[in-house]
N, C-alpha and C positions, 0 to 999 in steps of 0.2 A: 541299257542293261535289261530293261523289261523285255524288249524285243528279242534279245539273245536268249533269255530264259524261256520265252514262249516258243522260240524256234527249237530249242533243245527238247522241250516237252512234247512237241509234235513230230520231230524227226525220227527216222529209223522205223517207221511204220507203227510205232507205239503211240497209242492215243491215250492221252491223259486228260482227264476232265478239266474243263476250264476252271472249276472251283479250286482244284488242287494247285493249279498253276498260279492263280491269283493269291492263294494263301501263301505259297512259297515266296512269291514276290513281296507280299506285304511283310512277312516275317524277316526277309532279307533287308528290307528298308527300315526296320525298327518300329513299324506301326504296331500298336498293341502293347508296346513296352511301357511300363509305368514311368510317369514323369511327375516331378514335384516342384513346387515353388514355395519359398517361405516369405510371408508377408509380415513385416515388422512395423510396429508403431512405437514411438517414444515420446516422452515429454518430461517436463521438470516442474516440480512444485516449488514455488518460491514464496518467501515471506513478502507480503504486500499489503499496503494500506491504500485505500481510495478515499481521498478527502472530498467531501461535498463542498458546497459554496459556504464560505464563512459568513457568519453574522457579526457585524462589528459591535464592540462594546461601547458603553457610554460612560465617560468619566464625569464625576460631579465633585464639587468642592464640599468638604465637610463644613456644614454651616455652623457647627459648634467650635471649629478650630480651623481658621483660614490658612493654616500651614499644611493642610492635608488635602490631597485630591486622589480620586481613584474610582474604581468600579463598585467598591463595596459600601459607598455612602448612599444616603437616601436619594433615590432617583437614578442611581447608577445601574449598569447592567454589564454582566460579564460577556466578553466575546465568546463565540461558540462555533463549533464546526462538527458535522456528522462524520464519522469515520467507519467505513466498512473494512474489515481486515481479514486476511486469509493466512493460514499458517500460524507461526508464532513470532510475529515481528515485535520489535521494541520501539515504543513511542517515547520520544524525548521532547520535553517542553523546556525551552530556554528561559533563563531568568533575565528580566530586563535590567540593564545597567544604567539606563538613562532614558530620557524622553527622546523620541525620534524627532519631534519638533516641539519647540517651546519658546517663550520669550526669554530674554537674557535672565538667567537665574542667579546672577552674582549677588543681588540684594537678598535672595532667599537663603543664602548660606548653604551648608551641606544638606543635600537631599538624599534620604535613604529610601530604598525601594524594597518592597516585599511583594510576593505574589502567591497565588494559590492556583493549583490546577486540579480540576475535579472531573472524573468520568462519570457520566450518568448511567451507571450499571452497578449491580450488586457484586459482580465478579471482579471488578478492578479496584485496586486499593491505593489510589493516589492519596498522598497526605492532603488532608483538607484544611490544614492549619496554615497560616502564613509561613512562607519559606524565605530564608534570608537571601539576599541578593547574590551571594557567592555560590548558591546551589542551583542545579537544574533538577528536574524531576523526570524519572524514567519509569516506564511500566512495560513489562513483557506480556503480551497477550498469549493466552494458551489455547484458545479455540477460535475458529472463524465466527464472526458475528458483526454486529453493528452497534456503535455506541456514540454518545455525544460528549465531546470534550468542551469544557467551559474553563476559561482562563480569566482570572481577575487579578487586580493588583491595587496597591496603595503606594503613594509617595508621601513622605513626611519630611517637610523642610524645617530648618532651624528657625526661619523667620517667615513672615507672610509671603505667600506665592504671588508673583506679579500678574497683573491682568494680561490676558492673551490666550492664544490657542495652544493646546497641548495635544500631542499624539504619542501613543505608546504602541510598540510592536513587540509581540512575543511570537517566537517561531516554534512551530511543532514539526518535528521530523520523524519519519518512520522508516526503519531499516529492518 
């Protein structure tokens, strides 16, 4: 096509400058016409919690009442975990319904559990009083930040608790 246009420009004894010929060719091929492209980026903001490494709690027997064991007695320590959260997720802390491991509790009679969950921040308002075993605790975060969740519990048996190893697991979920 370029050769044909150049031949027409020079034929018939008419001389056309080379610049005009090249310009005509360039315009016919679309060179110099505006072109555009759209570059798009997208993403999603999600509610999210990132849990750090949990620190285990320490249960102790109540030395004044051998029917009670938990993290809230002398020498006990609440389990804890650091939480970094983004968006407005809801943190829910389950209520224990029994020991994960324990000796046979038949001789101890009925064992009642209560727990407390506390966030180490001024913005969070977890109930810091014992909560009955039928409840769980939830808190919706309102800003991105980092806090420490502490979970403690007590178990109160009708009779003396038997000698042995006890383990309690409380689950924290974040959605």
